[in-house]
N, C-alpha and C positions, 0 to 999 in steps of 0.2 A: 608685503601684501600677503594676507592669509589665503591659502588655497581652499576653495569650497569643497568639502567632502561629498562625494556622490554616494547616496544610500540607495542601493538597488531595491530594497524593500519599499521605498517610497515612490518608485517609478511604475508601480503596477497596482491595479485595483484589488487584486487578490494575490495569494502566494501559495506555492506548493500544491498539494492535492486539494486544498481548499478552493482552487480554481475550477474544479470539476462542476459540470452541470449537475443540478439537483437530481437525485435518483428518480423522482416522479417525472421530471421533465425528460430525462433520458429515456425512460420507459415509453413515454408518449411518442417521442421522436422515432423510436425503433419499432413501434407497434405494428406498422404495416410493411416492415422489411421482409423480403422473402426468406424463408427458412432454408437450411442447408441440406435437407434430406435428399434433394436431387443430386447431391454430390456425395456418394458413399465414402470417398476418401477423406471427407471433412469430418474428423472425429469430434472436434469441438468448434462450434461457431458462436452465434449470438443467443442461442436458445436459453442458456442457463446463466447468463451474465458472468461467465467464467473469466479467468485472468488473461487468456490469450487464445488465439486460434491455432488449431492443430490439424495438419494435413498428413495423412499416411502415405508413405512412399512404397514400403514393402512390409513384410512380416516383422522386421526387426527395427525399422526406422520410420519415424514421423518427424516432420518439421513443425516447430513452434514459431509463430510470428506474433509480435506485439509492438505497440508503439505507445510512448508516454512522454508528455512534455508539459511544462507549466511555467509560471512566472516566479520570480524570486521570493523566498521567504526568509532569506538572510542577506546581509549587506556585503559579505566577503564574496567576490566573484568566483574565486577558486572553489570555495566551499559550496556555492550554488551549483557549479558544474558537477561536483562530486555527488551532491545529494540527488540531483536530477538523474544522473546516470545510474546510481544505485537503485533508485526507485524504478526506472525503466527495466533494468535487468531482472528485478525481483519477479516479474511476471513469468519469466522463463523458469526460474527456480520453483515458483509456486505450482507449476504444472509437473514438477518432477524432472525437468529437463536440464540440459547443460547448454549455456550460451556458446555460440561459435563466432558471431561477429555482430557489429552494430553500425548503424548509419546515424549521423548527427542531424538533428532538427534545430535550426537556429533562426530566430527572428529578433532583430535588435533595432532600437531607435538610434541609428548611427549618428544623428545630429545631437544626441544627448550623452552618449557614452564614448569615452576614448577607446581607440583600438586596443590598447593594452588591457583594459578591463575585459573586453570581449575575448581576447586571447586567453586570459586567465580562466574564463568560464569554460572554454574549449579544453584547456589544459587539465582542468579539474575532471571533466568527463573522461578524457583519455586516461588519466591516472587511475580512475576506478575501473575502466575497461581493462587496463593492464593488470590490475589486481585480480580481476575475474578471468584473466588469461585470454582476452579476445581483442581484436583490432577494431578501431573505428575506421571502417573501410570506405567511407564516403559520406554523403549527406546532402542537405539542401539548406540554403539560407535566403532570407528575405529581409528587407527593411520594414520594420514593424513599429507601431506606436508605443508598444510596451515590450520589455525584454522577455523572450521566450526561449527556453532551451530544453532539449530532451533527446531521446534516442528511439529509433526503430531497431529492434533486436531480433535476431534469428537464433534459434536453438534447435537441438535434436533430443529425441527421447525414444526409447523402446516403447511401442504402444502398450505392451504388457505392464509397463511401469508408469504409465501416464496417470497422473492424479488430478481429478477435477474437483470442483467445489460441490458437486451434486451427488456424491456417493457416500455421504455420512450415513451411519447405521444406528438405529436405536440401541442404546447401551454404550455407545462410544463415549470416551472422555475427550474433552476439548482442552488443548494446550495452546497458549499464546506465547510467542517467543520474544516479543519486545514490549517495553512499557508504553502506555498511552499518555497523551498529552502534547503531542507535537504541534497540533493546531493551536492549542492554548499558548504554548511557548512562542509560536510565530506571531500571534496576536499581540503578545507582550513586547516582542521585538519591535513591531511597528510603532508602539507607543513608548519605546525606549524604557520599558519597565522590566527588562530581563538583564541581569548582570552577566559578566564575561563567563563565569562558571556555568551559568544556566545555558548560555549559547553554546559553550563547548560540549555540554552534556547532550544537547539536542543534535548537534552536528555529529557527535560520536554515534548516537543511535541511528540517525538517518543515513549515515555512510557505512553502516555495518551490513555487508552483503548477506542476503538470505541463502547463502550457498549450501546450507544444510538440506535444502529441498530435495536434491537428487538422492541423498542418503536416506531421508525419510521415505522416499518413494520406493526404495529397494525392499522395504519391509511390508509384507502383505497385511500386517496388522494395522498399518496406516491406510485408512480408507478414503480420506478426503483432505485436501489442502486448499487454502486460499490465502492471499495476503490482505492484511487489513490496511486500507489506504483511505481514499477520500470520503467514503461513506461511514467511517467509524466502525467500531466493533459491533454495534447494533445493525448497521446497514449491511455490512458484509456477512455477519452472522445470519441475517435474514435471507440473504441470497443463498447461503448454504442450506438453510431450512427449506426454502421454496424449492430449490433444485433437487434436494434429496427427499422431499415429501415427509419431513420430520419436524419435530419441535426442538429448538435449541434453547437450553436453559443456561443462563449466565449468572454466576455468583459474583455480585458486585464487589463484595469485600475481598475477593480473591484476585481481582484484576490488577496486574502490575502497572505502576504509574511512574513517570518521570518524577524526580525528587520534588519539584515545586508545582506539579500539575494541580493538585488539590488546592493549594494555597492561591494560585493564580486564578483557577476557576471560581473559587469563592469570591475573589476580588473583582470578578466580572470580565476577565479577559477571554471572552467567548467569540468565536468566529461566526460570521453569517452563515457559513456552510453548515455549522452544527445545528443551527435553527432549521435550515432547509432539510437537513438529513432527518431530523425528528418529524417534520411535517410529512415526509415521505414514508417513513417506516412506522411511525407511532401507532397507526390503526391496527398493526399486527403485533404490537409489543405490549405485554402485560408487565407493568411496574408495581412494586410494592407501594402501599399507601403512603409510607413515610419516606419515599425517595425524594431527596431535595432537588431543586432545579439545577444546581451546579453539577450534581452527580449525573443527572440525565444528560446535561450538556457534554460532560466528559465522555460518556458512552457513545455520543454522536460525534465526537471530535474528529475532524478529518486528520488522518495520519499520513503524512508524507513519508514514503519509504518506511512503512510500518512493518510489524512482524508478521509471521505466518500463523494462521489459525488452523490447527491440525486436529482432525477427528481420528482417534486411534482406539483400538480395542482396549478395554479396561486393564487386562492383564499385562499390557505392554506400556501403559502410560508412565508409570514411575521410572521404568528403565529409560524411556526416552527423555524424561525430565532430567535425569542425571547426565545423559549423553549431551543434551542441549547445553547444560551448564558447563560441562567440560569443553564443549566446542566453541565457547565464547559468547553464549547468550545468557548472561547472568540473571536477567529478569524473567526468564521463562517460567511459566506458572500454569498449573491446572486451573482453568477458569470456568468450567462448567461441564455439561454433559448433553447427550442427545437422547431424546425420548420419542415415543410414538406421539403423533399429533401434528400441529402446524404452528407457525409463527415463532415468537420468542417470548420466553418468560424470564424475567429478572428476579432473582431472590436475594 
């Protein structure tokens, strides 16, 4: 009798950071939330859509707190755990901090998944935490209709080295440290349209820790950092533009892509999240007249465990590009610049 293979990606209505609420919906939900100015120790709250919350303890120490979880976008349970953990830890690195511990967040349809698959998900998360040098110190689990896994992560940072998404300066150069196309690859996986080499490429990208973040934050020439995840390069670039009161200029031809991202985008492997992202950010984005729909979708593609978008002074940009390549981020590229103004212009 043939055993039926359980495909994690078929047990959820979305996958990875494509599960995020649309940016416009999230802004509406948070619109009447109290701001954090009444707490002077709260260095970063919800005001600028930054990557994590930051609470200052003393002159040399601040705590970074973040949480991130989602549904599977691959079928291998160990890989799913690794991707989800890498993605959650990234928020700490994006603030210039170093993670110190994590708590697991687990929701599983226990009537549909064998215990061994769930153990593999947890083992994948622990493996990435070990790579980051931190323990999974606890967590919480529930019986859920769809598989969900992620982490709450705590980190530390010197307040003087804290990097937000809201401090980009006119004249800065923008560097992106990973290739785009993760959401497109995950859409192809759901349709069994991505081969083993493509799956391996996506897993390699999404399990590459953004541990270069604290090194970037050591350099005063690095003014702002954010990670590019569920809202795509345009959505997270727009958050940087809004928070910093500047215009972000993106050079479409310079954007690094996963090997088959353009091919699959042209073939229509687009996520619903990409469409929602464009609906949210489109009014503040200026595209060239000849920009094809597939290219726009790629720039709005949700990036699970994507790269860091770094705003750096122009005289330091090339040096950082070489350092990033040497540090194991081979697709790192200069993708644009920061100017006076507002919104995003794609050229």
